[in-house]
Chimera marker file (.cmm) of the C-alpha trace (Angstrom):
<marker_set name="trace">
<marker id="1" x="-107.150" y="92.692" z="-4.029" r="1" g="1" b="0" radius="0.5"/>
<marker id="2" x="-106.275" y="90.872" z="-0.949" r="1" g="1" b="0" radius="0.5"/>
<marker id="3" x="-108.428" y="89.710" z="1.101" r="1" g="1" b="0" radius="0.5"/>
<marker id="4" x="-107.307" y="89.587" z="4.229" r="1" g="1" b="0" radius="0.5"/>
<marker id="5" x="-110.555" y="88.115" z="5.792" r="1" g="1" b="0" radius="0.5"/>
<marker id="6" x="-114.359" y="88.277" z="5.624" r="1" g="1" b="0" radius="0.5"/>
<marker id="7" x="-117.333" y="86.881" z="7.156" r="1" g="1" b="0" radius="0.5"/>
<marker id="8" x="-119.921" y="87.169" z="4.373" r="1" g="1" b="0" radius="0.5"/>
<marker id="9" x="-120.947" y="83.937" z="4.196" r="1" g="1" b="0" radius="0.5"/>
<marker id="10" x="-121.967" y="84.653" z="0.378" r="1" g="1" b="0" radius="0.5"/>
<marker id="11" x="-118.792" y="85.800" z="-0.433" r="1" g="1" b="0" radius="0.5"/>
<marker id="12" x="-116.708" y="83.750" z="1.590" r="1" g="1" b="0" radius="0.5"/>
<marker id="13" x="-118.375" y="80.164" z="-0.578" r="1" g="1" b="0" radius="0.5"/>
<marker id="14" x="-118.313" y="82.477" z="-4.196" r="1" g="1" b="0" radius="0.5"/>
<marker id="15" x="-114.219" y="83.240" z="-3.162" r="1" g="1" b="0" radius="0.5"/>
<marker id="16" x="-113.416" y="79.756" z="-1.747" r="1" g="1" b="0" radius="0.5"/>
<marker id="17" x="-115.407" y="77.121" z="-3.189" r="1" g="1" b="0" radius="0.5"/>
<marker id="18" x="-112.508" y="74.288" z="-3.456" r="1" g="1" b="0" radius="0.5"/>
<marker id="19" x="-111.652" y="75.167" z="0.415" r="1" g="1" b="0" radius="0.5"/>
<marker id="20" x="-115.464" y="74.961" z="1.708" r="1" g="1" b="0" radius="0.5"/>
<marker id="21" x="-115.975" y="71.570" z="-0.511" r="1" g="1" b="0" radius="0.5"/>
<marker id="22" x="-113.578" y="69.869" z="0.977" r="1" g="1" b="0" radius="0.5"/>
<marker id="23" x="-114.140" y="71.040" z="4.268" r="1" g="1" b="0" radius="0.5"/>
<marker id="24" x="-117.594" y="69.392" z="4.170" r="1" g="1" b="0" radius="0.5"/>
<marker id="25" x="-119.016" y="66.534" z="4.322" r="1" g="1" b="0" radius="0.5"/>
<marker id="26" x="-122.203" y="66.491" z="2.208" r="1" g="1" b="0" radius="0.5"/>
<marker id="27" x="-122.963" y="68.001" z="-1.197" r="1" g="1" b="0" radius="0.5"/>
<marker id="28" x="-126.265" y="69.909" z="0.289" r="1" g="1" b="0" radius="0.5"/>
<marker id="29" x="-127.616" y="73.479" z="0.466" r="1" g="1" b="0" radius="0.5"/>
<marker id="30" x="-126.978" y="72.990" z="4.402" r="1" g="1" b="0" radius="0.5"/>
<marker id="31" x="-123.856" y="71.884" z="4.903" r="1" g="1" b="0" radius="0.5"/>
<marker id="32" x="-122.116" y="74.429" z="2.573" r="1" g="1" b="0" radius="0.5"/>
<marker id="33" x="-123.195" y="77.135" z="4.207" r="1" g="1" b="0" radius="0.5"/>
<marker id="34" x="-122.238" y="75.063" z="8.004" r="1" g="1" b="0" radius="0.5"/>
<marker id="35" x="-118.909" y="74.831" z="6.421" r="1" g="1" b="0" radius="0.5"/>
<marker id="36" x="-118.495" y="78.135" z="5.238" r="1" g="1" b="0" radius="0.5"/>
<marker id="37" x="-119.411" y="79.266" z="8.540" r="1" g="1" b="0" radius="0.5"/>
<marker id="38" x="-117.031" y="77.298" z="10.604" r="1" g="1" b="0" radius="0.5"/>
<marker id="39" x="-114.411" y="78.186" z="7.940" r="1" g="1" b="0" radius="0.5"/>
<marker id="40" x="-115.506" y="81.523" z="8.803" r="1" g="1" b="0" radius="0.5"/>
<marker id="41" x="-114.811" y="81.235" z="12.393" r="1" g="1" b="0" radius="0.5"/>
<marker id="42" x="-111.390" y="79.776" z="11.860" r="1" g="1" b="0" radius="0.5"/>
<marker id="43" x="-110.039" y="82.657" z="9.796" r="1" g="1" b="0" radius="0.5"/>
<marker id="44" x="-111.443" y="85.136" z="12.674" r="1" g="1" b="0" radius="0.5"/>
<marker id="45" x="-109.326" y="83.262" z="15.450" r="1" g="1" b="0" radius="0.5"/>
<marker id="46" x="-106.861" y="83.556" z="13.095" r="1" g="1" b="0" radius="0.5"/>
<marker id="47" x="-107.592" y="86.606" z="12.136" r="1" g="1" b="0" radius="0.5"/>
<marker id="48" x="-107.034" y="88.094" z="15.734" r="1" g="1" b="0" radius="0.5"/>
<marker id="49" x="-104.027" y="86.460" z="16.313" r="1" g="1" b="0" radius="0.5"/>
<marker id="50" x="-102.414" y="88.413" z="13.350" r="1" g="1" b="0" radius="0.5"/>
<marker id="51" x="-103.412" y="91.385" z="14.446" r="1" g="1" b="0" radius="0.5"/>
<marker id="52" x="-102.353" y="91.270" z="18.128" r="1" g="1" b="0" radius="0.5"/>
<marker id="53" x="-99.147" y="90.389" z="16.640" r="1" g="1" b="0" radius="0.5"/>
<marker id="54" x="-98.284" y="93.203" z="14.816" r="1" g="1" b="0" radius="0.5"/>
<marker id="55" x="-96.353" y="95.667" z="17.245" r="1" g="1" b="0" radius="0.5"/>
<marker id="56" x="-96.245" y="99.897" z="16.628" r="1" g="1" b="0" radius="0.5"/>
<marker id="57" x="-96.277" y="102.121" z="18.909" r="1" g="1" b="0" radius="0.5"/>
<marker id="58" x="-99.569" y="103.699" z="17.043" r="1" g="1" b="0" radius="0.5"/>
<marker id="59" x="-102.138" y="103.376" z="14.923" r="1" g="1" b="0" radius="0.5"/>
<marker id="60" x="-104.865" y="106.134" z="12.537" r="1" g="1" b="0" radius="0.5"/>
<marker id="61" x="-107.939" y="104.951" z="11.631" r="1" g="1" b="0" radius="0.5"/>
<marker id="62" x="-109.590" y="107.083" z="8.982" r="1" g="1" b="0" radius="0.5"/>
<marker id="63" x="-113.720" y="106.647" z="8.446" r="1" g="1" b="0" radius="0.5"/>
<marker id="64" x="-115.637" y="107.281" z="6.021" r="1" g="1" b="0" radius="0.5"/>
<marker id="65" x="-118.823" y="105.981" z="7.638" r="1" g="1" b="0" radius="0.5"/>
<marker id="66" x="-122.480" y="105.620" z="5.271" r="1" g="1" b="0" radius="0.5"/>
<marker id="67" x="-125.254" y="106.692" z="7.901" r="1" g="1" b="0" radius="0.5"/>
<marker id="68" x="-128.906" y="107.168" z="6.756" r="1" g="1" b="0" radius="0.5"/>
<marker id="69" x="-128.456" y="110.517" z="6.687" r="1" g="1" b="0" radius="0.5"/>
<marker id="70" x="-125.358" y="111.087" z="4.625" r="1" g="1" b="0" radius="0.5"/>
<marker id="71" x="-121.829" y="110.032" z="4.765" r="1" g="1" b="0" radius="0.5"/>
<marker id="72" x="-120.069" y="111.126" z="7.664" r="1" g="1" b="0" radius="0.5"/>
<marker id="73" x="-115.778" y="111.279" z="7.824" r="1" g="1" b="0" radius="0.5"/>
<marker id="74" x="-114.026" y="111.659" z="11.021" r="1" g="1" b="0" radius="0.5"/>
<marker id="75" x="-110.241" y="110.165" z="12.264" r="1" g="1" b="0" radius="0.5"/>
<marker id="76" x="-109.300" y="108.236" z="15.686" r="1" g="1" b="0" radius="0.5"/>
<marker id="77" x="-105.596" y="107.005" z="16.920" r="1" g="1" b="0" radius="0.5"/>
<marker id="78" x="-105.580" y="103.990" z="18.895" r="1" g="1" b="0" radius="0.5"/>
<marker id="79" x="-103.279" y="102.121" z="20.881" r="1" g="1" b="0" radius="0.5"/>
<marker id="80" x="-103.331" y="98.897" z="18.904" r="1" g="1" b="0" radius="0.5"/>
<marker id="81" x="-104.479" y="97.646" z="15.814" r="1" g="1" b="0" radius="0.5"/>
<marker id="82" x="-106.099" y="94.843" z="17.749" r="1" g="1" b="0" radius="0.5"/>
<marker id="83" x="-107.828" y="98.098" z="19.532" r="1" g="1" b="0" radius="0.5"/>
<marker id="84" x="-109.308" y="99.898" z="16.375" r="1" g="1" b="0" radius="0.5"/>
<marker id="85" x="-109.684" y="96.438" z="14.394" r="1" g="1" b="0" radius="0.5"/>
<marker id="86" x="-112.714" y="95.878" z="18.025" r="1" g="1" b="0" radius="0.5"/>
<marker id="87" x="-113.434" y="99.664" z="16.983" r="1" g="1" b="0" radius="0.5"/>
<marker id="88" x="-113.832" y="99.157" z="13.313" r="1" g="1" b="0" radius="0.5"/>
<marker id="89" x="-116.030" y="96.088" z="13.254" r="1" g="1" b="0" radius="0.5"/>
<marker id="90" x="-118.253" y="96.306" z="16.228" r="1" g="1" b="0" radius="0.5"/>
<marker id="91" x="-121.648" y="95.878" z="15.802" r="1" g="1" b="0" radius="0.5"/>
<marker id="92" x="-122.058" y="95.296" z="11.800" r="1" g="1" b="0" radius="0.5"/>
<marker id="93" x="-123.932" y="92.620" z="9.644" r="1" g="1" b="0" radius="0.5"/>
<marker id="94" x="-120.578" y="91.715" z="7.459" r="1" g="1" b="0" radius="0.5"/>
<marker id="95" x="-116.949" y="92.339" z="7.667" r="1" g="1" b="0" radius="0.5"/>
<marker id="96" x="-114.166" y="92.777" z="5.432" r="1" g="1" b="0" radius="0.5"/>
<marker id="97" x="-110.668" y="93.093" z="5.400" r="1" g="1" b="0" radius="0.5"/>
<marker id="98" x="-108.329" y="94.385" z="2.413" r="1" g="1" b="0" radius="0.5"/>
<marker id="99" x="-106.085" y="95.839" z="0.753" r="1" g="1" b="0" radius="0.5"/>
<marker id="100" x="-106.491" y="97.225" z="-3.026" r="1" g="1" b="0" radius="0.5"/>
<marker id="101" x="-102.405" y="95.327" z="-3.609" r="1" g="1" b="0" radius="0.5"/>
<marker id="102" x="-99.564" y="95.192" z="-1.977" r="1" g="1" b="0" radius="0.5"/>
<marker id="103" x="-98.443" y="98.554" z="-1.103" r="1" g="1" b="0" radius="0.5"/>
<marker id="104" x="-101.913" y="99.604" z="-0.439" r="1" g="1" b="0" radius="0.5"/>
<marker id="105" x="-102.881" y="100.390" z="3.373" r="1" g="1" b="0" radius="0.5"/>
<marker id="106" x="-105.206" y="98.064" z="5.624" r="1" g="1" b="0" radius="0.5"/>
<marker id="107" x="-108.989" y="99.194" z="4.916" r="1" g="1" b="0" radius="0.5"/>
<marker id="108" x="-111.788" y="97.781" z="7.178" r="1" g="1" b="0" radius="0.5"/>
<marker id="109" x="-115.229" y="97.839" z="5.241" r="1" g="1" b="0" radius="0.5"/>
<marker id="110" x="-118.056" y="97.061" z="6.944" r="1" g="1" b="0" radius="0.5"/>
<marker id="111" x="-121.378" y="96.219" z="6.338" r="1" g="1" b="0" radius="0.5"/>
<marker id="112" x="-125.142" y="97.930" z="8.364" r="1" g="1" b="0" radius="0.5"/>
<marker id="113" x="-128.414" y="98.448" z="8.212" r="1" g="1" b="0" radius="0.5"/>
<marker id="114" x="-127.422" y="101.917" z="6.833" r="1" g="1" b="0" radius="0.5"/>
<marker id="115" x="-124.788" y="101.190" z="4.417" r="1" g="1" b="0" radius="0.5"/>
<marker id="116" x="-120.609" y="100.819" z="4.515" r="1" g="1" b="0" radius="0.5"/>
<marker id="117" x="-118.243" y="101.979" z="6.811" r="1" g="1" b="0" radius="0.5"/>
<marker id="118" x="-114.934" y="102.393" z="5.342" r="1" g="1" b="0" radius="0.5"/>
<marker id="119" x="-112.051" y="102.626" z="8.332" r="1" g="1" b="0" radius="0.5"/>
<marker id="120" x="-108.521" y="102.820" z="6.286" r="1" g="1" b="0" radius="0.5"/>
<marker id="121" x="-105.488" y="102.124" z="9.002" r="1" g="1" b="0" radius="0.5"/>
<marker id="122" x="-102.445" y="103.707" z="9.451" r="1" g="1" b="0" radius="0.5"/>
<marker id="123" x="-99.593" y="103.003" z="11.332" r="1" g="1" b="0" radius="0.5"/>
<marker id="124" x="-98.169" y="106.332" z="13.592" r="1" g="1" b="0" radius="0.5"/>
<marker id="125" x="-94.831" y="106.821" z="13.626" r="1" g="1" b="0" radius="0.5"/>
<marker id="126" x="-92.710" y="109.951" z="14.899" r="1" g="1" b="0" radius="0.5"/>
<marker id="127" x="-95.693" y="112.211" z="13.811" r="1" g="1" b="0" radius="0.5"/>
<marker id="128" x="-96.010" y="110.533" z="10.303" r="1" g="1" b="0" radius="0.5"/>
<marker id="129" x="-98.613" y="108.234" z="8.673" r="1" g="1" b="0" radius="0.5"/>
<marker id="130" x="-97.936" y="105.300" z="6.717" r="1" g="1" b="0" radius="0.5"/>
<marker id="131" x="-99.390" y="102.379" z="4.940" r="1" g="1" b="0" radius="0.5"/>
<marker id="132" x="-99.884" y="99.194" z="6.597" r="1" g="1" b="0" radius="0.5"/>
<marker id="133" x="-99.000" y="96.816" z="4.017" r="1" g="1" b="0" radius="0.5"/>
<marker id="134" x="-100.372" y="93.192" z="4.069" r="1" g="1" b="0" radius="0.5"/>
<marker id="135" x="-97.073" y="91.322" z="4.308" r="1" g="1" b="0" radius="0.5"/>
<marker id="136" x="-96.337" y="93.389" z="7.641" r="1" g="1" b="0" radius="0.5"/>
<marker id="137" x="-99.686" y="92.270" z="9.479" r="1" g="1" b="0" radius="0.5"/>
<marker id="138" x="-98.220" y="88.909" z="7.263" r="1" g="1" b="0" radius="0.5"/>
<marker id="139" x="-94.780" y="88.461" z="8.962" r="1" g="1" b="0" radius="0.5"/>
<link id1="1" id2="2" r="1" g="1" b="0" radius="0.2"/>
<link id1="2" id2="3" r="1" g="1" b="0" radius="0.2"/>
<link id1="3" id2="4" r="1" g="1" b="0" radius="0.2"/>
<link id1="4" id2="5" r="1" g="1" b="0" radius="0.2"/>
<link id1="5" id2="6" r="1" g="1" b="0" radius="0.2"/>
<link id1="6" id2="7" r="1" g="1" b="0" radius="0.2"/>
<link id1="7" id2="8" r="1" g="1" b="0" radius="0.2"/>
<link id1="8" id2="9" r="1" g="1" b="0" radius="0.2"/>
<link id1="9" id2="10" r="1" g="1" b="0" radius="0.2"/>
<link id1="10" id2="11" r="1" g="1" b="0" radius="0.2"/>
<link id1="11" id2="12" r="1" g="1" b="0" radius="0.2"/>
<link id1="12" id2="13" r="1" g="1" b="0" radius="0.2"/>
<link id1="13" id2="14" r="1" g="1" b="0" radius="0.2"/>
<link id1="14" id2="15" r="1" g="1" b="0" radius="0.2"/>
<link id1="15" id2="16" r="1" g="1" b="0" radius="0.2"/>
<link id1="16" id2="17" r="1" g="1" b="0" radius="0.2"/>
<link id1="17" id2="18" r="1" g="1" b="0" radius="0.2"/>
<link id1="18" id2="19" r="1" g="1" b="0" radius="0.2"/>
<link id1="19" id2="20" r="1" g="1" b="0" radius="0.2"/>
<link id1="20" id2="21" r="1" g="1" b="0" radius="0.2"/>
<link id1="21" id2="22" r="1" g="1" b="0" radius="0.2"/>
<link id1="22" id2="23" r="1" g="1" b="0" radius="0.2"/>
<link id1="23" id2="24" r="1" g="1" b="0" radius="0.2"/>
<link id1="24" id2="25" r="1" g="1" b="0" radius="0.2"/>
<link id1="25" id2="26" r="1" g="1" b="0" radius="0.2"/>
<link id1="26" id2="27" r="1" g="1" b="0" radius="0.2"/>
<link id1="27" id2="28" r="1" g="1" b="0" radius="0.2"/>
<link id1="28" id2="29" r="1" g="1" b="0" radius="0.2"/>
<link id1="29" id2="30" r="1" g="1" b="0" radius="0.2"/>
<link id1="30" id2="31" r="1" g="1" b="0" radius="0.2"/>
<link id1="31" id2="32" r="1" g="1" b="0" radius="0.2"/>
<link id1="32" id2="33" r="1" g="1" b="0" radius="0.2"/>
<link id1="33" id2="34" r="1" g="1" b="0" radius="0.2"/>
<link id1="34" id2="35" r="1" g="1" b="0" radius="0.2"/>
<link id1="35" id2="36" r="1" g="1" b="0" radius="0.2"/>
<link id1="36" id2="37" r="1" g="1" b="0" radius="0.2"/>
<link id1="37" id2="38" r="1" g="1" b="0" radius="0.2"/>
<link id1="38" id2="39" r="1" g="1" b="0" radius="0.2"/>
<link id1="39" id2="40" r="1" g="1" b="0" radius="0.2"/>
<link id1="40" id2="41" r="1" g="1" b="0" radius="0.2"/>
<link id1="41" id2="42" r="1" g="1" b="0" radius="0.2"/>
<link id1="42" id2="43" r="1" g="1" b="0" radius="0.2"/>
<link id1="43" id2="44" r="1" g="1" b="0" radius="0.2"/>
<link id1="44" id2="45" r="1" g="1" b="0" radius="0.2"/>
<link id1="45" id2="46" r="1" g="1" b="0" radius="0.2"/>
<link id1="46" id2="47" r="1" g="1" b="0" radius="0.2"/>
<link id1="47" id2="48" r="1" g="1" b="0" radius="0.2"/>
<link id1="48" id2="49" r="1" g="1" b="0" radius="0.2"/>
<link id1="49" id2="50" r="1" g="1" b="0" radius="0.2"/>
<link id1="50" id2="51" r="1" g="1" b="0" radius="0.2"/>
<link id1="51" id2="52" r="1" g="1" b="0" radius="0.2"/>
<link id1="52" id2="53" r="1" g="1" b="0" radius="0.2"/>
<link id1="53" id2="54" r="1" g="1" b="0" radius="0.2"/>
<link id1="54" id2="55" r="1" g="1" b="0" radius="0.2"/>
<link id1="55" id2="56" r="1" g="1" b="0" radius="0.2"/>
<link id1="56" id2="57" r="1" g="1" b="0" radius="0.2"/>
<link id1="57" id2="58" r="1" g="1" b="0" radius="0.2"/>
<link id1="58" id2="59" r="1" g="1" b="0" radius="0.2"/>
<link id1="59" id2="60" r="1" g="1" b="0" radius="0.2"/>
<link id1="60" id2="61" r="1" g="1" b="0" radius="0.2"/>
<link id1="61" id2="62" r="1" g="1" b="0" radius="0.2"/>
<link id1="62" id2="63" r="1" g="1" b="0" radius="0.2"/>
<link id1="63" id2="64" r="1" g="1" b="0" radius="0.2"/>
<link id1="64" id2="65" r="1" g="1" b="0" radius="0.2"/>
<link id1="65" id2="66" r="1" g="1" b="0" radius="0.2"/>
<link id1="66" id2="67" r="1" g="1" b="0" radius="0.2"/>
<link id1="67" id2="68" r="1" g="1" b="0" radius="0.2"/>
<link id1="68" id2="69" r="1" g="1" b="0" radius="0.2"/>
<link id1="69" id2="70" r="1" g="1" b="0" radius="0.2"/>
<link id1="70" id2="71" r="1" g="1" b="0" radius="0.2"/>
<link id1="71" id2="72" r="1" g="1" b="0" radius="0.2"/>
<link id1="72" id2="73" r="1" g="1" b="0" radius="0.2"/>
<link id1="73" id2="74" r="1" g="1" b="0" radius="0.2"/>
<link id1="74" id2="75" r="1" g="1" b="0" radius="0.2"/>
<link id1="75" id2="76" r="1" g="1" b="0" radius="0.2"/>
<link id1="76" id2="77" r="1" g="1" b="0" radius="0.2"/>
<link id1="77" id2="78" r="1" g="1" b="0" radius="0.2"/>
<link id1="78" id2="79" r="1" g="1" b="0" radius="0.2"/>
<link id1="79" id2="80" r="1" g="1" b="0" radius="0.2"/>
<link id1="80" id2="81" r="1" g="1" b="0" radius="0.2"/>
<link id1="81" id2="82" r="1" g="1" b="0" radius="0.2"/>
<link id1="82" id2="83" r="1" g="1" b="0" radius="0.2"/>
<link id1="83" id2="84" r="1" g="1" b="0" radius="0.2"/>
<link id1="84" id2="85" r="1" g="1" b="0" radius="0.2"/>
<link id1="85" id2="86" r="1" g="1" b="0" radius="0.2"/>
<link id1="86" id2="87" r="1" g="1" b="0" radius="0.2"/>
<link id1="87" id2="88" r="1" g="1" b="0" radius="0.2"/>
<link id1="88" id2="89" r="1" g="1" b="0" radius="0.2"/>
<link id1="89" id2="90" r="1" g="1" b="0" radius="0.2"/>
<link id1="90" id2="91" r="1" g="1" b="0" radius="0.2"/>
<link id1="91" id2="92" r="1" g="1" b="0" radius="0.2"/>
<link id1="92" id2="93" r="1" g="1" b="0" radius="0.2"/>
<link id1="93" id2="94" r="1" g="1" b="0" radius="0.2"/>
<link id1="94" id2="95" r="1" g="1" b="0" radius="0.2"/>
<link id1="95" id2="96" r="1" g="1" b="0" radius="0.2"/>
<link id1="96" id2="97" r="1" g="1" b="0" radius="0.2"/>
<link id1="97" id2="98" r="1" g="1" b="0" radius="0.2"/>
<link id1="98" id2="99" r="1" g="1" b="0" radius="0.2"/>
<link id1="99" id2="100" r="1" g="1" b="0" radius="0.2"/>
<link id1="100" id2="101" r="1" g="1" b="0" radius="0.2"/>
<link id1="101" id2="102" r="1" g="1" b="0" radius="0.2"/>
<link id1="102" id2="103" r="1" g="1" b="0" radius="0.2"/>
<link id1="103" id2="104" r="1" g="1" b="0" radius="0.2"/>
<link id1="104" id2="105" r="1" g="1" b="0" radius="0.2"/>
<link id1="105" id2="106" r="1" g="1" b="0" radius="0.2"/>
<link id1="106" id2="107" r="1" g="1" b="0" radius="0.2"/>
<link id1="107" id2="108" r="1" g="1" b="0" radius="0.2"/>
<link id1="108" id2="109" r="1" g="1" b="0" radius="0.2"/>
<link id1="109" id2="110" r="1" g="1" b="0" radius="0.2"/>
<link id1="110" id2="111" r="1" g="1" b="0" radius="0.2"/>
<link id1="111" id2="112" r="1" g="1" b="0" radius="0.2"/>
<link id1="112" id2="113" r="1" g="1" b="0" radius="0.2"/>
<link id1="113" id2="114" r="1" g="1" b="0" radius="0.2"/>
<link id1="114" id2="115" r="1" g="1" b="0" radius="0.2"/>
<link id1="115" id2="116" r="1" g="1" b="0" radius="0.2"/>
<link id1="116" id2="117" r="1" g="1" b="0" radius="0.2"/>
<link id1="117" id2="118" r="1" g="1" b="0" radius="0.2"/>
<link id1="118" id2="119" r="1" g="1" b="0" radius="0.2"/>
<link id1="119" id2="120" r="1" g="1" b="0" radius="0.2"/>
<link id1="120" id2="121" r="1" g="1" b="0" radius="0.2"/>
<link id1="121" id2="122" r="1" g="1" b="0" radius="0.2"/>
<link id1="122" id2="123" r="1" g="1" b="0" radius="0.2"/>
<link id1="123" id2="124" r="1" g="1" b="0" radius="0.2"/>
<link id1="124" id2="125" r="1" g="1" b="0" radius="0.2"/>
<link id1="125" id2="126" r="1" g="1" b="0" radius="0.2"/>
<link id1="126" id2="127" r="1" g="1" b="0" radius="0.2"/>
<link id1="127" id2="128" r="1" g="1" b="0" radius="0.2"/>
<link id1="128" id2="129" r="1" g="1" b="0" radius="0.2"/>
<link id1="129" id2="130" r="1" g="1" b="0" radius="0.2"/>
<link id1="130" id2="131" r="1" g="1" b="0" radius="0.2"/>
<link id1="131" id2="132" r="1" g="1" b="0" radius="0.2"/>
<link id1="132" id2="133" r="1" g="1" b="0" radius="0.2"/>
<link id1="133" id2="134" r="1" g="1" b="0" radius="0.2"/>
<link id1="134" id2="135" r="1" g="1" b="0" radius="0.2"/>
<link id1="135" id2="136" r="1" g="1" b="0" radius="0.2"/>
<link id1="136" id2="137" r="1" g="1" b="0" radius="0.2"/>
<link id1="137" id2="138" r="1" g="1" b="0" radius="0.2"/>
<link id1="138" id2="139" r="1" g="1" b="0" radius="0.2"/>
</marker_set>
């Protein structure tokens, strides 16, 4: 799995121990969490720049919403990837953006008090949907 962004501080620390340790000043739990929060903020602004620079005529998002009364599905079109990101990620407890492998499409996992919402993002060209691959984002 290729993780582009993860706002869950415990996950972030587990997956980036070496990086967090280099960034912090002292080796105590408060400094570890402070360093992780600061790094997540830096990653967030970098992510926004990446998504904002992604050019495509239309983005289609397929949603699987985990709600207290069950799972709902749906889809919605957006004019840009950054607009889709803001719509999918607004108001959640934690967000993870990942690709299952280098050729899979971008997935947004948004956790909230009722469960997890999954959003699969595709570019739409001439009415057909295509995966938004990691290599597309990192150009």
